[in-house]
C-alpha positions as CSV (number, residue, x, y, z in Angstrom):
1,X,133.3,193.2,120.1
2,X,132.5,194.9,116.8
3,X,133.0,198.7,116.6
4,X,129.7,199.4,114.9
5,X,126.7,197.2,114.3
6,X,124.3,198.5,111.7
7,X,120.8,197.0,111.7
8,X,119.1,197.0,108.3
9,X,120.7,196.8,104.9
10,X,118.3,199.2,103.2
11,X,118.9,202.5,101.5
12,X,120.5,204.2,104.5
13,X,122.0,201.2,106.1
14,X,124.0,200.1,103.0
15,X,125.4,203.6,102.5
16,X,126.3,203.9,106.2
17,X,128.0,200.5,106.6
18,X,130.0,200.9,103.4
19,X,131.2,204.4,104.2
20,X,132.2,203.4,107.8
21,X,134.1,200.4,106.4
22,X,136.2,202.7,104.3
23,X,138.3,203.1,107.5
24,X,140.2,199.8,107.6
25,X,140.7,200.2,111.4
26,X,137.0,200.1,112.0
27,X,135.0,196.8,112.2
28,X,131.4,196.9,110.9
29,X,128.7,194.3,111.0
30,X,125.6,194.9,108.8
31,X,122.6,192.8,109.9
32,X,119.7,192.2,107.5
33,X,116.5,190.4,108.4
34,X,115.7,189.4,104.8
35,X,117.3,186.9,102.5
36,X,120.7,187.2,100.8
37,X,119.6,185.6,97.6
38,X,117.9,188.1,95.4
39,X,114.9,187.4,93.2
40,X,115.7,188.0,89.5
41,X,112.8,190.5,89.1
42,X,114.5,192.9,91.5
43,X,117.0,193.8,88.7
44,X,114.2,194.9,86.4
45,X,113.6,198.6,87.2
46,X,110.2,198.4,85.5
47,X,109.0,195.6,87.7
48,X,107.0,196.2,90.8
49,X,106.4,192.5,91.3
50,X,108.2,192.5,94.7
51,X,105.7,195.0,96.1
52,X,103.0,192.3,95.9
53,X,101.8,190.8,99.2
54,X,103.4,187.4,99.7
55,X,106.6,188.2,97.8
56,X,109.6,187.1,99.9
57,X,111.2,190.6,99.5
58,X,108.1,192.4,100.8
59,X,107.4,193.0,104.4
60,X,103.7,193.7,103.4
61,X,102.7,195.5,106.5
62,X,98.9,195.7,107.3
63,X,97.8,199.2,108.0
64,X,94.8,201.5,108.2
65,X,95.0,204.5,105.9
66,X,91.9,206.1,107.5
67,X,88.9,204.6,109.4
68,X,87.6,201.7,107.4
69,X,90.3,201.8,104.7
70,X,92.7,198.9,105.3
71,X,95.8,198.6,103.1
72,X,98.8,196.4,102.7
73,X,102.0,198.6,102.7
74,X,105.0,197.3,100.7
75,X,108.4,197.6,102.3
76,X,111.6,196.1,100.9
77,X,112.9,193.0,102.7
78,X,116.5,191.9,101.9
79,X,119.6,193.5,100.7
80,X,118.8,197.0,99.4
81,X,115.6,197.3,101.4
82,X,113.0,199.4,99.7
83,X,115.5,200.6,97.1
84,X,115.4,197.1,95.7
85,X,111.6,197.0,95.1
86,X,110.6,200.6,94.4
87,X,110.1,202.6,91.2
88,X,113.8,203.7,91.1
89,X,112.9,207.4,91.3
90,X,115.9,209.5,92.4
91,X,114.5,212.8,93.5
92,X,115.8,215.0,96.4
93,X,113.9,216.8,99.0
94,X,113.5,220.5,98.4
95,X,115.5,223.3,100.2
96,X,112.2,224.4,101.8
97,X,111.9,220.9,103.3
98,X,115.4,220.6,104.7
99,X,115.6,224.2,106.0
100,X,112.1,223.9,107.4
101,X,113.2,221.1,109.8
102,X,115.1,223.7,111.7
103,X,117.7,221.1,112.9
104,X,121.3,222.3,113.5
105,X,123.6,220.7,111.0
106,X,120.7,219.7,108.7
107,X,120.3,222.8,106.5
108,X,120.0,222.4,102.7
109,X,123.6,223.6,102.3
110,X,124.8,221.0,104.8
111,X,122.8,218.1,103.4
112,X,123.5,218.9,99.7
113,X,127.1,217.4,99.8
114,X,125.6,214.1,100.9
115,X,123.2,214.0,98.0
116,X,126.1,214.9,95.7
117,X,128.4,212.3,97.2
118,X,125.9,209.5,96.7
119,X,125.3,210.0,93.0
120,X,126.9,209.9,89.6
121,X,124.6,212.0,87.5
122,X,125.2,210.8,83.9
123,X,123.2,213.7,82.4
124,X,124.6,216.6,84.5
125,X,128.1,215.6,85.3
126,X,130.2,218.6,86.2
127,X,127.1,220.7,86.8
128,X,127.2,222.5,90.2
129,X,125.1,220.6,92.8
130,X,125.4,217.3,91.0
131,X,127.7,214.4,91.7
132,X,129.9,212.6,89.2
133,X,131.8,210.1,91.4
134,X,129.2,208.6,93.6
135,X,128.1,204.9,93.5
136,X,124.5,205.5,92.4
137,X,124.1,206.3,88.6
138,X,121.3,208.8,87.8
139,X,119.7,209.4,84.5
140,X,116.5,211.0,83.1
141,X,114.4,209.2,80.4
142,X,115.3,210.3,76.9
143,X,115.3,209.0,73.3
144,X,113.5,205.6,73.0
145,X,113.1,205.4,76.8
146,X,111.0,208.5,76.9
147,X,107.4,207.5,76.5
148,X,105.1,209.6,74.3
149,X,102.7,210.0,77.3
150,X,105.4,211.6,79.3
151,X,106.1,214.0,76.5
152,X,102.4,214.9,76.2
153,X,102.2,215.2,80.0
154,X,104.9,218.0,79.9
155,X,103.2,219.6,76.9
156,X,99.8,219.6,78.6
157,X,101.3,221.1,81.8
158,X,102.8,223.9,79.7
159,X,99.5,224.6,77.9
160,X,97.8,224.9,81.3
161,X,100.3,227.5,82.4
162,X,102.5,225.5,84.7
163,X,106.2,226.4,84.7
164,X,108.8,223.9,83.5
165,X,111.2,222.4,86.1
166,X,114.1,221.4,84.0
167,X,116.0,219.7,86.9
168,X,114.0,218.1,89.6
169,X,117.1,217.9,91.8
170,X,118.3,221.6,91.5
171,X,116.3,222.9,94.4
172,X,114.4,225.4,92.3
173,X,110.7,226.4,92.1
174,X,108.3,223.5,91.5
175,X,107.0,222.7,88.1
176,X,106.7,220.1,85.4
177,X,109.8,218.0,84.5
178,X,111.3,214.7,83.9
179,X,111.9,212.4,86.9
180,X,115.5,211.3,87.5
181,X,116.0,207.6,87.9
182,X,118.6,205.3,89.4
183,X,118.0,202.7,86.7
184,X,120.5,202.1,83.8
185,X,119.5,200.1,80.7
186,X,116.5,198.8,82.6
187,X,118.4,197.7,85.7
188,X,117.5,199.0,89.1
189,X,120.7,200.1,90.9
190,X,119.6,199.7,94.5
191,X,121.7,200.7,97.5
192,X,123.1,197.2,98.0
193,X,124.3,196.9,94.4
194,X,125.8,200.4,94.6
195,X,127.5,200.3,98.0
196,X,128.1,196.6,98.8
197,X,129.7,195.5,95.6
198,X,133.3,195.8,96.9
199,X,134.6,193.2,99.3
200,X,136.0,194.7,102.5
201,X,137.6,192.5,105.1
202,X,136.4,194.7,107.9
203,X,132.7,194.7,106.8
204,X,130.6,191.6,107.6
205,X,127.2,191.4,106.0
206,X,124.8,188.8,107.6
207,X,121.4,188.2,106.1
208,X,118.5,186.2,107.5
209,X,119.4,187.8,110.8
210,X,116.3,189.5,112.2
211,X,117.0,191.6,115.3
212,X,114.6,191.2,118.2
213,X,115.8,194.0,120.5
214,X,118.6,196.4,121.3
215,X,120.5,195.3,124.5
216,X,120.9,198.0,127.1
217,X,123.4,198.2,130.0
218,X,121.7,200.9,132.0
219,X,121.5,203.9,129.6
220,X,124.1,202.5,127.2
221,X,123.4,200.3,124.2
222,X,125.8,197.5,124.2
223,X,124.6,195.3,121.3
224,X,121.6,193.6,119.7
225,X,119.9,190.2,120.1
226,X,118.6,188.2,117.1
227,X,115.3,186.3,117.1
228,X,117.3,183.1,117.6
229,X,119.0,184.5,120.7
230,X,122.4,185.3,119.0
231,X,124.0,188.3,120.5
232,X,126.1,190.9,118.7
233,X,128.0,193.1,121.0
234,X,129.0,196.6,119.8
235,X,130.7,199.8,120.7
236,X,127.9,201.5,118.9
237,X,124.5,200.4,117.4
238,X,122.9,202.2,114.5
239,X,119.3,201.3,113.6
240,X,118.5,201.7,109.9
241,X,115.5,199.4,109.5
242,X,113.2,202.0,108.0
243,X,110.4,204.2,109.2
244,X,108.4,201.1,110.3
245,X,111.2,198.8,111.4
246,X,113.2,201.3,113.5
247,X,110.4,202.5,115.8
248,X,109.1,198.9,116.1
249,X,112.6,197.7,117.2
250,X,112.8,200.6,119.7
251,X,109.4,199.7,121.2
252,X,110.4,196.0,121.4
253,X,113.5,197.1,123.3
254,X,111.5,199.0,125.9
255,X,112.2,202.4,124.4
256,X,109.1,204.5,123.8
257,X,105.9,205.8,125.4
258,X,105.6,204.1,128.8
259,X,101.9,203.6,128.8
260,X,102.0,202.0,125.4
261,X,104.9,199.7,126.3
262,X,103.2,198.5,129.5
263,X,99.9,197.8,127.6
264,X,101.9,195.6,125.1
265,X,103.6,193.7,128.0
266,X,107.0,195.3,127.4
267,X,109.1,196.4,130.3
268,X,109.9,200.1,130.2
269,X,113.7,200.5,129.8
270,X,113.8,204.1,128.6
271,X,110.8,206.5,128.4
272,X,110.7,208.3,125.1
273,X,107.1,209.4,124.2
274,X,107.9,210.3,120.6
275,X,108.6,206.8,119.3
276,X,106.0,205.8,116.7
277,X,104.1,209.1,117.1
278,X,103.2,212.0,114.8
279,X,104.8,210.7,111.6
280,X,103.7,211.7,108.1
281,X,103.5,210.2,104.6
282,X,102.0,211.1,101.2
283,X,98.3,210.1,100.7
284,X,97.6,209.4,97.0
285,X,95.0,208.2,94.5
286,X,95.5,206.9,90.9
287,X,93.6,208.3,87.9
288,X,93.5,205.5,85.2
289,X,93.7,206.6,81.6
290,X,94.1,205.1,78.1
291,X,96.1,206.1,75.1
292,X,96.9,204.8,71.6
293,X,100.6,204.7,72.4
294,X,102.7,201.6,71.9
295,X,104.0,199.9,75.1
296,X,106.9,201.5,76.9
297,X,110.4,200.4,75.9
298,X,111.5,197.4,78.1
299,X,114.3,199.4,79.7
300,X,112.2,202.5,80.3
301,X,111.5,203.6,83.9
302,X,107.8,203.4,84.9
303,X,107.3,206.9,86.2
304,X,108.9,209.5,83.9
305,X,107.5,213.0,84.5
306,X,105.9,214.9,87.4
307,X,104.2,218.1,88.0
308,X,104.8,219.6,91.5
309,X,102.6,222.6,92.3
310,X,101.2,224.9,94.9
311,X,97.6,224.0,95.9
312,X,97.1,227.5,97.3
313,X,99.5,228.4,100.0
314,X,102.8,226.6,99.5
315,X,105.3,228.2,97.0
316,X,107.5,225.1,97.4
317,X,104.8,222.9,96.0
318,X,102.5,220.8,98.3
319,X,100.8,218.5,95.7
320,X,102.2,216.3,92.9
321,X,100.8,214.6,89.8
322,X,103.1,211.9,88.5
323,X,102.6,210.0,85.2
324,X,103.1,206.2,85.1
325,X,103.8,205.0,81.6
326,X,103.5,201.3,82.4
327,X,100.2,199.7,83.2
328,X,99.7,198.0,86.5
329,X,98.6,195.4,86.8
330,X,100.0,194.4,83.4
331,X,97.5,194.8,80.7
332,X,95.6,197.4,82.6
333,X,95.5,201.2,82.0
334,X,98.2,203.8,82.5
335,X,97.9,206.0,85.6
336,X,98.4,209.5,87.0
337,X,99.3,209.4,90.7
338,X,97.8,212.4,92.4
339,X,99.4,213.0,95.9
340,X,99.4,215.4,98.8
341,X,103.0,216.2,99.5
342,X,102.7,218.2,102.7
343,X,99.9,216.7,104.8
344,X,98.8,218.1,108.1
345,X,97.5,214.7,109.2
346,X,99.7,212.5,111.3
347,X,100.0,208.8,111.9
348,X,100.8,206.4,114.8
349,X,102.7,203.1,115.1
350,X,102.2,201.0,118.2
351,X,102.9,197.5,119.3
352,X,100.5,194.9,120.9
353,X,103.0,192.2,121.9
354,X,106.6,191.8,123.1
355,X,107.0,189.1,120.5
356,X,109.1,190.6,117.6
357,X,107.3,188.4,115.1
358,X,104.0,190.2,115.8
359,X,103.7,193.1,113.4
360,X,103.1,196.7,114.7
361,X,99.8,198.4,114.4
362,X,100.0,201.2,111.8
363,X,97.4,204.0,111.5
364,X,98.2,206.5,108.9
365,X,95.4,208.9,109.9
366,X,95.2,210.3,106.4
367,X,92.9,213.2,105.4
368,X,91.7,214.1,108.9
369,X,91.6,217.8,108.1
370,X,89.6,219.7,105.6
371,X,92.8,221.4,104.5
372,X,94.3,218.0,103.5
373,X,91.1,216.9,101.7
374,X,90.9,220.2,99.8
375,X,94.4,220.0,98.6
376,X,94.1,216.4,97.4
377,X,91.0,217.3,95.6
378,X,93.0,220.0,93.9
379,X,95.6,217.4,92.8
380,X,93.0,215.1,91.4
381,X,91.3,217.9,89.4
382,X,94.7,219.0,88.1
383,X,95.3,215.5,86.9
384,X,92.0,215.5,85.1
385,X,92.9,218.9,83.5
386,X,96.1,217.4,82.2
387,X,94.2,214.5,80.7
388,X,91.7,216.9,79.0
389,X,94.6,218.9,77.7
390,X,95.7,216.0,75.5
391,X,97.5,213.5,77.7
392,X,94.9,210.7,77.3
393,X,91.4,209.5,77.9
394,X,90.3,209.5,81.6
395,X,88.6,206.3,82.8
396,X,87.7,207.5,86.3
397,X,86.4,209.5,88.1
398,X,83.5,210.8,86.1
399,X,82.8,214.4,85.5
400,X,79.9,214.3,87.9
401,X,82.3,213.2,90.7
402,X,84.9,215.8,89.8
403,X,82.3,218.6,90.0
404,X,81.3,217.9,93.5
405,X,83.6,218.2,96.6
406,X,81.5,215.8,98.5
407,X,81.4,213.2,95.7
408,X,85.1,213.6,95.0
409,X,85.9,213.1,98.7
410,X,83.9,209.9,98.6
411,X,85.7,208.7,95.5
412,X,89.1,209.5,97.1
413,X,88.2,207.6,100.2
414,X,87.3,204.5,98.2
415,X,90.5,204.7,96.1
416,X,93.0,206.0,98.7
417,X,96.5,204.6,98.8
418,X,99.9,205.7,100.0
419,X,103.1,206.7,98.2
420,X,105.0,204.7,100.8
421,X,107.2,207.6,102.0
422,X,106.8,207.4,105.7
423,X,109.0,209.8,107.7
424,X,109.2,211.0,111.3
425,X,108.3,207.9,113.3
426,X,111.3,208.5,115.5
427,X,112.1,212.1,114.6
428,X,115.0,214.5,115.3
429,X,114.0,216.8,118.1
430,X,111.8,214.2,119.9
431,X,113.6,210.8,119.7
432,X,117.0,211.6,118.4
433,X,119.2,214.7,118.5
434,X,120.9,216.4,115.5
435,X,123.7,213.9,115.6
436,X,121.1,211.0,115.3
437,X,121.8,209.9,118.9
438,X,118.8,208.5,120.7
439,X,117.9,211.0,123.4
440,X,119.0,210.0,126.9
441,X,121.0,206.9,125.8
442,X,124.6,206.4,124.7
443,X,125.9,204.1,122.0
444,X,122.6,204.1,120.0
445,X,121.8,206.1,116.9
446,X,119.3,205.9,114.1
447,X,119.8,206.5,110.4
448,X,116.7,206.2,108.1
449,X,113.7,208.3,107.2
450,X,112.2,207.8,110.6
451,X,114.5,210.6,111.8
452,X,113.1,213.3,109.5
453,X,110.7,215.6,111.3
454,X,108.3,215.8,108.4
455,X,108.0,213.9,105.1
456,X,109.7,215.9,102.3
457,X,107.7,217.4,99.4
458,X,109.3,214.9,97.0
459,X,110.0,211.1,97.1
460,X,112.3,209.8,99.8
461,X,114.6,207.3,98.1
462,X,117.5,209.8,97.5
463,X,117.1,211.4,100.9
464,X,117.3,208.0,102.6
465,X,120.6,207.4,101.1
466,X,121.8,210.9,101.9
467,X,120.9,210.2,105.6
468,X,123.1,207.1,105.5
469,X,125.9,209.2,104.0
470,X,125.6,211.9,106.6
471,X,125.2,209.3,109.5
472,X,128.5,207.8,108.5
473,X,130.2,211.2,108.9
474,X,128.6,211.7,112.3
475,X,129.6,208.2,113.5
476,X,133.1,208.7,112.2
477,X,133.4,211.9,114.1
478,X,132.7,209.9,117.3
479,X,130.4,212.3,119.1
């Protein structure tokens, strides 16, 4: 029997498994559904090729963003999980986010050491609140890597009266500033690269090992079963398969809302109504624009500067405008991503079959409230103001659309996408306790963004790793 089986070698799972294995007396098995061999393009921090449907490192989940708006949601598959396919932004949650969860042991002051412990900030080493010994290097674009459009973005924000946010990871008031990145010389340093590079005799990493269900002995988790029937026994199981994979695996294991389980043909093993319910993510739209600038430096990160701002009633900043300095698809325009960072609307994830190969049904439920629609309109109009202030030439939407709430809502509905920051699909307070233990069961914890009560106001990559770091501490404490 292995001491701990960690399911999922993504952002949190890699950090968790590696930290647990620092104790040579503990045996750890890390199971990953995706392949061990990594596509060459995963190294290129500027490449989003692996987010395309059909790529072997992309789960490509079908989802509905709102009624009539289908979407394919990219999620990383393989070592590193989504940290191996994303834009390599390394931005923390805000103090208002973390303290707002109201979970004992998860205040900003208590989570900050785990952010610090994960990183090696190459710009701010030695600065309070920043790490200089962690496995993940962090750097902001500068010199030839800083694109002229990013510089004009910050200048335009200043001209419009927005405050500067010199350090997006300092926990200060929102504003316009450079986006920290975990890419160095154009190479994406994902969680697997950072945490699994050292061989440890007590850590076994097995890829191409999709887990079908958690095995329960009464109310105790005793291991997991793979799709092929292989069983891994464990003293403790930790699910770290992401905000889609973790609730899906719980449901397949008979842990979740009883009526939904029965409807899917799954025997109820442990009633837990919160699984897959009331999660949140950032709805977004892209404003394309053109400039006369030369192409970005080959090693430059794609998203370089962001404006976080208050859309009317949130001093911590509930909307964001982010500038992308690389065209996508290649040869196309540059873009501003305009996103709602504190949505009221909530999503659901359910299953329709006991077969683990059948994907879950994902309904984002975006923009169900007028409050959400109003704030996303504010983000889009702010993006248009930045373009008019000298950033670039807007391609869409037209001025007639921007001037009408109804027309802009229609344009947003037609162009709606997601920032892919799902959180809360098995949240603390409803599914797990403050020590990440699944409520009512022993030997089973979770460690990924599914446990966060609400999506943070910033991107989730750094927070996912911090969750893995904190989970390792909790598991090591043994309670």
